[in-house]
C-alpha positions as MATLAB code, in Angstrom:
seq = 'XXXXXXXXXXXXXXXXXXXXXXXXXXXXXXXXXXXXXXXXXXXXXXXXXXXXXXXXXXXXXXXXXXXXXXXXXXXXXXXXXXXXXXXXXXXXXXXXXXXXXXXXXXXXXXXXXXXXXXXXXXXXXXXXXXXXXXXXXXXXXXXXXXXXXXXXXXXXXXXXXXXXXXXXXXXXXXXXXXXXXXXXXXXXXXXXXXXXXXXXXXXXXXXXXXXXXXXXXXXXXXXXXXXXXXXXXXXXXXXXXXXXXXXXXXXXXXXXXXXXXXXXXXXXXXXXXXXXXXXXXXXXXXXXXXXXXXXXXXXXXXXXXXXXXXXXXXXXXXXXXXXXXXXXXXXXXXXXXXXXXX';
ca = [
     106.602  104.111   98.512;
     106.578  100.290   97.791;
     108.939   98.732   95.465;
     108.530   94.906   95.230;
     110.720   93.081   92.421;
     107.645   90.798   92.705;
     104.428   91.395   94.069;
     103.583   89.507   97.315;
     101.215   86.377   96.834;
      98.900   87.761   98.853;
      97.895   90.231   96.526;
      95.038   90.053   94.141;
      97.303   90.734   91.230;
      99.243   87.339   91.331;
      99.016   85.518   88.087;
     101.302   82.037   87.612;
     101.952   80.832   83.842;
     104.074   77.820   83.748;
     102.513   75.955   80.821;
     105.430   75.107   77.925;
     104.557   77.273   74.977;
     103.670   73.852   72.467;
     100.674   72.924   70.406;
      98.286   70.936   73.161;
      98.646   74.349   75.441;
      98.066   76.779   72.863;
      95.076   74.926   71.208;
      93.182   76.034   74.334;
      92.766   79.450   73.040;
      93.370   79.624   69.396;
      93.056   82.923   67.601;
      94.090   85.100   70.454;
      97.103   87.400   70.049;
      98.635   85.832   72.997;
      98.167   82.196   70.965;
      99.460   83.823   67.634;
     102.622   85.449   69.561;
     103.568   82.247   70.879;
     103.317   79.934   67.455;
     105.713   83.138   66.343;
     108.172   81.892   68.905;
     110.461   78.855   69.868;
     108.541   76.226   71.495;
     111.544   75.749   73.631;
     110.421   78.703   75.830;
     108.953   78.473   78.922;
     106.611   80.954   80.712;
     107.398   81.940   84.347;
     105.873   85.460   84.656;
     104.936   85.320   88.544;
     103.026   88.315   88.177;
      99.896   89.673   86.008;
     101.696   93.211   87.382;
     104.577   92.589   84.693;
     102.013   92.245   81.701;
     100.572   95.528   83.097;
     103.665   97.602   83.529;
     104.938   96.502   80.064;
     101.644   97.513   78.549;
     101.729  101.226   80.087;
     105.221  101.218   79.146;
     104.364  101.116   75.563;
     101.567  102.999   75.773;
     102.896  105.813   77.644;
     106.533  105.950   76.169;
     108.323  106.250   79.681;
     109.215  104.378   82.624;
     109.086  107.148   84.989;
     105.848  107.848   84.239;
     104.661  104.485   84.654;
     106.640  103.987   87.651;
     104.745  106.951   89.358;
     101.401  105.478   88.060;
     102.107  102.024   89.817;
     103.989  103.617   92.960;
     106.959  101.865   92.651;
     110.778  102.865   91.466;
     111.727  103.711   88.050;
     114.470  100.818   88.298;
     111.581   98.493   89.585;
     109.734   99.186   86.153;
     112.996   98.485   84.374;
     114.134   95.149   85.865;
     110.105   94.149   85.373;
     110.854   94.799   81.348;
     114.380   92.657   81.975;
     112.763   89.932   83.565;
     110.413   89.664   80.824;
     112.414   89.924   77.515;
     114.950   87.189   79.503;
     112.114   84.869   79.890;
     110.750   85.385   76.047;
     114.150   85.396   74.878;
     114.069   88.316   72.773;
     113.859   92.373   73.059;
     110.991   94.129   73.003;
     111.673   97.381   74.276;
     115.097   99.557   72.387;
     116.623  102.081   75.076;
     118.822  104.982   74.672;
     119.678  107.982   76.937;
     117.120  109.632   74.647;
     114.497  107.742   73.635;
     112.546  104.286   73.851;
     111.348  102.221   70.722;
     109.211   99.091   70.342;
     110.274   96.531   68.307;
     108.311   94.360   66.205;
     108.335   91.839   68.481;
     107.236   94.213   71.592;
     104.151   95.274   69.697;
     103.114   91.399   69.023;
     103.539   90.662   72.717;
     101.831   94.111   73.618;
      98.588   92.771   71.808;
      99.199   89.190   73.547;
      99.745   90.802   76.865;
      96.081   92.827   76.147;
      94.530   89.268   75.854;
      95.931   87.699   78.990;
      94.998   90.993   80.990;
      91.585   91.011   79.575;
      91.250   87.365   80.517;
      92.590   88.335   83.810;
      90.424   90.909   84.607;
      87.517   89.011   83.533;
      88.063   85.982   85.777;
      88.914   88.105   88.644;
      85.490   90.251   88.105;
      83.115   86.825   87.761;
      84.607   85.665   91.263;
      84.871   89.286   93.305;
      81.019   90.055   92.130;
      79.703   88.429   95.582;
      77.665   90.327   98.029;
      80.570   92.722   99.106;
      79.790   94.688   95.601;
      82.457   94.828   92.412;
      86.425   95.755   92.894;
      89.155   97.356   91.874;
      89.711  100.652   90.398;
      87.955  102.882   88.084;
      89.751  106.044   86.811;
      87.131  108.237   85.234;
      87.392  111.820   83.326;
      84.309  114.370   83.821;
      83.504  117.198   82.596;
      84.322  120.231   85.115;
      80.249  121.976   85.848;
      78.512  118.318   84.570;
      80.734  116.065   86.505;
      80.505  118.245   89.665;
      76.485  118.471   89.508;
      75.554  115.321   87.540;
      78.242  112.668   87.936;
      79.581  113.307   91.742;
      76.236  112.595   93.449;
      75.505  109.238   91.432;
      79.070  108.345   91.760;
      78.636  108.597   95.794;
      75.737  106.244   95.564;
      77.507  104.016   93.598;
      80.840  103.916   96.137;
      78.814  102.887   98.854;
      77.220  100.275   97.266;
      80.578   98.998   96.636;
      82.983   99.670   99.331;
      85.389   97.286   97.844;
      85.948   99.706   94.479;
      88.114  102.608   94.321;
      87.007  105.586   92.164;
      89.073  108.179   90.533;
      87.598  111.281   89.679;
      89.234  113.427   87.068;
      87.784  116.891   86.206;
      88.672  118.430   82.987;
      86.135  119.763   79.887;
      89.183  119.041   77.174;
      89.327  115.539   75.365;
      91.676  113.911   77.139;
      93.946  110.745   75.803;
      92.179  108.048   77.536;
      95.369  105.257   76.478;
      98.115  107.607   77.253;
      96.359  108.632   80.166;
      95.382  105.487   82.109;
      91.571  106.224   82.022;
      89.010  103.647   82.023;
      86.007  105.825   81.292;
      85.357  109.522   80.192;
      82.238  111.331   80.119;
      81.992  114.094   77.924;
      79.237  116.164   75.996;
      78.978  116.747   72.386;
      80.900  114.796   69.579;
      83.884  113.019   70.486;
      87.126  113.908   68.724;
      89.173  110.260   68.466;
      86.889  108.009   66.385;
      88.893  105.334   67.718;
      87.036  105.778   71.222;
      84.253  102.794   72.166;
      81.134  105.229   72.168;
      78.255  104.561   74.810;
      75.551  107.075   74.135;
      74.091  108.230   77.849;
      71.114  110.486   76.677;
      71.392  114.069   75.258;
      70.452  117.407   77.094;
      68.799  120.727   75.318;
      69.768  124.140   75.845;
      67.871  127.548   76.798;
      68.098  130.907   75.377;
      67.869  132.991   78.847;
      68.692  136.396   80.173;
      67.768  138.114   83.657;
      64.743  139.601   83.887;
      66.678  142.839   84.732;
      68.743  142.468   81.394;
      65.100  142.125   79.363;
      63.907  145.285   81.331;
      66.825  147.246   80.001;
      67.792  145.828   76.810;
      64.234  144.896   75.716;
      63.373  140.821   74.297;
      64.401  139.681   70.811;
      61.687  138.706   68.647;
      63.848  136.356   66.252;
      67.499  135.100   66.107;
      68.878  137.827   63.806;
      67.688  140.338   66.579;
      70.558  138.537   68.836;
      73.349  140.729   66.941;
      71.847  143.890   68.638;
      72.117  142.165   72.016;
      75.222  141.539   74.526;
      75.810  137.716   74.136;
      77.792  135.549   76.331;
      79.190  132.726   74.694;
      80.556  129.592   76.246;
      83.808  129.311   73.695;
      84.012  125.230   74.092;
      80.802  124.586   73.213;
      79.109  126.503   70.536;
      81.222  129.131   70.009;
      79.805  132.507   69.163;
      77.884  130.999   66.072;
      74.185  130.151   67.746;
      71.726  127.848   65.941;
      68.218  128.238   66.027;
      65.144  126.058   64.045;
      61.588  126.325   63.250;
      59.551  125.008   60.752;
      62.195  122.847   59.027;
      64.373  125.739   58.538;
      67.689  126.716   60.434;
      69.410  130.161   60.903;
      72.639  130.567   62.241;
      73.851  133.691   63.715;
      76.824  134.804   64.880;
      76.568  136.864   68.550;
      79.203  138.742   69.994;
      79.206  140.419   73.550;
      81.259  141.687   76.401;
      82.829  138.897   77.820;
      83.476  135.089   76.465;
      84.207  132.220   78.719;
      85.028  128.593   78.353;
      83.184  127.674   81.900;
      79.098  127.325   81.906;
      79.119  128.380   85.668;
      80.757  131.353   84.694;
      78.583  132.445   82.012;
      75.528  131.565   84.027;
      76.751  133.857   86.826;
      77.128  136.687   84.371;
      73.947  135.700   82.643;
      72.425  136.178   86.263;
      74.234  139.459   86.666;
      72.630  140.893   83.974;
      75.943  140.969   81.510;
      74.006  139.602   78.350;
      71.864  136.615   77.243;
      73.430  133.016   77.298;
      72.654  129.538   75.576;
      73.004  127.129   77.946;
      72.460  123.297   79.517;
      68.663  123.047   80.462;
      69.982  121.029   83.583;
      72.114  123.761   84.304;
      68.973  126.687   84.239;
      66.384  124.922   84.695;
      65.965  125.962   88.785;
      66.703  129.806   87.917;
      63.877  129.821   85.295;
      61.434  127.651   88.029;
      62.579  130.416   90.399;
      61.657  133.810   88.063;
      65.581  134.357   88.333;
      66.021  133.928   84.534;
      63.303  134.350   81.848;
      63.441  132.323   78.876;
      64.156  134.005   75.098;
      62.872  132.782   71.779;
      61.006  130.063   72.950;
      59.344  129.134   69.188;
      62.944  127.963   68.130;
      64.652  125.126   68.866;
      68.379  125.119   70.040;
      71.175  122.371   69.424;
      71.255  119.530   72.072;
      74.178  117.694   73.016;
      74.643  113.882   73.184;
      75.942  112.628   76.747;
      78.896  109.861   75.507;
      80.773  107.750   77.266;
      83.889  106.979   75.974;
      85.516  103.984   76.344;
      89.663  102.713   75.363;
      89.446  100.613   72.038;
      88.633   96.906   72.307;
      86.450   94.729   72.886;
      86.395   94.146   76.962;
      84.733   95.960   79.194;
      85.143   95.301   82.969;
      82.302   94.338   84.730;
      83.218   97.363   87.382;
      83.297  100.195   84.767;
      80.056   98.354   82.862;
      78.367   98.524   86.026;
      79.014  102.438   86.570;
      78.314  103.075   82.757;
      74.741  101.639   83.387;
      74.134  103.474   86.537;
      74.437  106.836   84.899;
      72.383  106.044   81.959;
      69.786  105.074   84.214;
      70.040  108.311   86.295;
      70.439  110.436   83.281;
      67.059  109.666   81.515;
      65.179  112.605   83.136;
      68.049  115.194   81.863;
];
């Protein structure tokens, strides 16, 4: 494990600020949080932060609320993170964090500096991105959260192509169907199907996917084919517990019918539900992209084709703020283009 008190100068993380905190220097960036923070301090403060990593570590400490978590994330010792925070406080002449053996609290000055540090980090990342997008492609790291099944089938193939185009870029994929805490868990991007639960996130619509009501030919032969949504109450249905649940909706001629279904198995994974449908266990309401191949091959048959079923939006979720790193924006654009035909 590397353990620098300050990062080595030959890394891409070095950022030197040695300007006096005076009106002439501050006038170059009026309106920024960094500008406002410095005006609230004594002009005698001299900035000598020798590494952008110190700023980044401070913002992560505020967001994660733990020195140990940030140390693990940055692959340094906890004592190193603590020394970075002490150095910042010494240079500023103010206390940013109140620490006890049981808890940590961000002071008012710490909250103001947090917003200022975000301004600096965004500007730094943009500056690095502007000079690193050369013939070798994008640089840096992207940490992405994706749904388990959709991610495996419709993110991984395109990420592989994106990675080959940008060999200097590092991607980390985390597979989970739950809505993750982007800021707290350090994600740059999340792909999710359906409506986001966190209204503070930035949302970009990437398209939508339809659903099909399907069953195996064996099930239909054994139990018959429902001719109305209400008839599903007499059938074995296989709800997806974290998608539509056991209340399925069907629309026709401007009218919507909602039916509460039941069956022998409820699963929270669409591939598991698909396997049960293939095995003749019951009827499933599944994404078109998941069942299309089975429908074409005749393995599954579609039901209630005269009715529309709810579609699901495909969304890219990003942390709050106006800045999108070029590497993240490039990945979002590639995925949006790739999903136009879903």
